[in-house]
C-alpha positions in Angstrom: 168.9 81.7 63.3 166.3 84.1 61.8 167.6 86.2 58.9 166.0 89.3 57.5 165.6 88.9 53.7 164.6 91.4 51.1 161.3 90.9 49.4 163.1 89.8 46.3 165.1 87.1 48.1 162.0 85.9 49.8 160.3 85.6 46.4 163.3 83.6 45.1 163.3 81.4 48.1 159.5 80.7 47.7 160.0 79.9 44.0 162.8 77.4 44.9 160.6 75.9 47.6 157.8 75.2 45.1 160.1 73.9 42.4 161.9 71.6 44.8 158.5 70.4 46.1 157.6 69.4 42.6 161.0 68.1 41.3 163.2 67.5 44.4 165.7 70.0 43.0 165.7 73.2 41.0 167.8 74.6 38.2 168.4 78.3 37.6 166.4 78.0 34.4 163.4 76.6 36.3 163.6 79.6 38.7 163.9 82.1 35.8 160.9 80.6 34.1 158.7 80.5 37.2 159.5 84.0 38.2 159.7 85.4 34.7 163.1 87.0 35.3 166.4 87.0 33.5 168.9 84.2 34.3 171.5 86.7 35.4 169.1 87.9 38.1 168.6 84.4 39.3 172.4 83.9 39.5 172.8 86.9 41.7 169.9 85.9 44.0 171.3 82.3 44.3 174.7 83.6 45.3 173.1 85.8 48.0 170.9 83.0 49.3 173.9 80.6 49.3 176.0 83.2 51.2 173.2 83.3 53.8 173.3 79.5 54.1 169.8 79.1 52.7 170.5 77.2 49.5 173.0 74.8 48.2 174.2 76.4 44.9 177.0 75.9 42.5 177.0 77.3 38.9 175.4 74.9 36.4 174.4 72.5 39.2 171.1 71.7 40.8 169.8 74.0 43.6 168.4 72.6 46.9 167.4 74.2 50.1 169.4 73.9 53.2 167.6 73.0 56.5 167.5 76.6 57.4 166.4 77.6 53.9 163.6 75.1 54.0 162.3 76.5 57.2 162.5 80.1 55.8 160.9 79.1 52.5 158.0 77.3 54.2 157.4 80.4 56.3 157.2 82.6 53.2 155.1 80.1 51.3 152.7 79.6 54.2 152.2 83.4 54.5 151.3 83.5 50.8 148.9 80.6 51.1 147.1 82.0 54.1 146.6 85.4 52.4 145.6 83.8 49.1 143.1 81.5 50.8 141.7 84.4 52.9 141.2 86.5 49.7 139.6 83.6 47.8 137.6 81.8 50.5 136.5 84.7 52.7 136.5 87.7 50.4 135.5 85.7 47.3 138.2 87.4 45.2 139.3 85.9 41.8 142.3 83.5 42.1 144.6 85.6 39.9 143.9 88.8 41.8 144.1 87.0 45.1 147.5 85.5 44.2 148.8 88.9 43.1 147.6 90.6 46.3 149.1 87.8 48.4 152.5 88.2 46.6 152.5 91.9 47.5 151.4 91.6 51.0 153.2 88.4 52.2 156.3 90.4 52.9 154.6 92.9 55.2 152.2 91.0 57.3 153.6 89.6 60.5 153.2 86.1 61.8 150.6 86.9 64.4 148.4 88.7 61.9 148.8 85.8 59.4 147.9 83.4 62.1 144.7 85.3 63.0 143.7 85.6 59.3 144.1 81.9 59.0 142.0 81.3 62.1 139.3 83.7 60.8 139.2 81.9 57.4 138.8 78.5 59.1 136.2 79.9 61.5 134.2 81.3 58.7 134.6 78.2 56.6 133.1 76.1 59.5 130.4 78.7 60.0 129.6 78.6 56.3 129.1 74.8 56.5 126.9 75.3 59.5 124.5 77.7 57.8 124.7 76.0 54.4 126.9 78.7 52.9 124.2 81.3 53.2 126.5 83.9 54.8 128.8 83.7 51.7 125.9 84.3 49.3 124.7 87.3 51.4 128.3 88.7 51.4 128.6 88.3 47.7 125.3 90.1 47.2 126.5 92.9 49.4 129.8 93.2 47.5 127.9 93.3 44.2 125.6 96.1 45.5 128.7 98.0 46.8 130.4 97.6 43.4 127.2 98.9 41.6 127.0 101.9 43.9 130.7 102.7 43.3 130.3 102.3 39.5 127.2 104.6 39.5 129.1 107.3 41.5 132.2 107.2 39.2 134.1 104.8 41.4 133.6 106.7 44.6 132.6 104.6 47.6 129.3 105.7 49.1 129.6 104.1 52.5 130.3 106.4 55.4 133.5 106.0 57.3 133.0 104.7 60.8 135.0 105.4 63.9 137.2 102.5 64.9 135.4 100.3 67.4 136.9 100.4 70.9 139.6 97.9 71.5 138.9 95.2 74.1 141.6 95.0 76.7 141.9 92.8 79.7 140.3 95.5 81.9 137.3 96.2 79.5 136.7 92.4 79.2 136.7 91.9 83.0 134.6 95.0 83.5 132.1 93.7 81.0 131.9 90.3 82.6 131.5 92.0 86.1 128.3 93.8 84.9 
């Protein structure tokens, strides 16, 4: 059964997932520390997650994920990891910034898009090994140049917007192969 969770509850579920992965169980204080929130906020979230059947929770006791909670938590954690890895490995973004961006985006990017980003990151990683990592160096130089241009123009990007490229559909693919 797939449940729709708020971003906040997904964040709690993800935190519990990582704590349980490290310690086999979590306590409300562990969650509070990891998320930097008040213990009363944790209690409310745990009650909601327990009501949805995602965690085993009783006040002052350890917290564990149910089978359904484990699946949901892995899905959220996986989305975060795919985005963070894409930002760090493909876009060469600093770890802290990548983590913050992934936290904000993981709730809004669908599974298909996450899957494709993961594929792209792996494809580029394999390509980077094949060309000795030269493409990454060229990309970083390009980023530095764009940053310098933006800084010299008061933070305004100088590149010209382009029209969206035409989308490939089954008919355009077959037409192209027929030519």
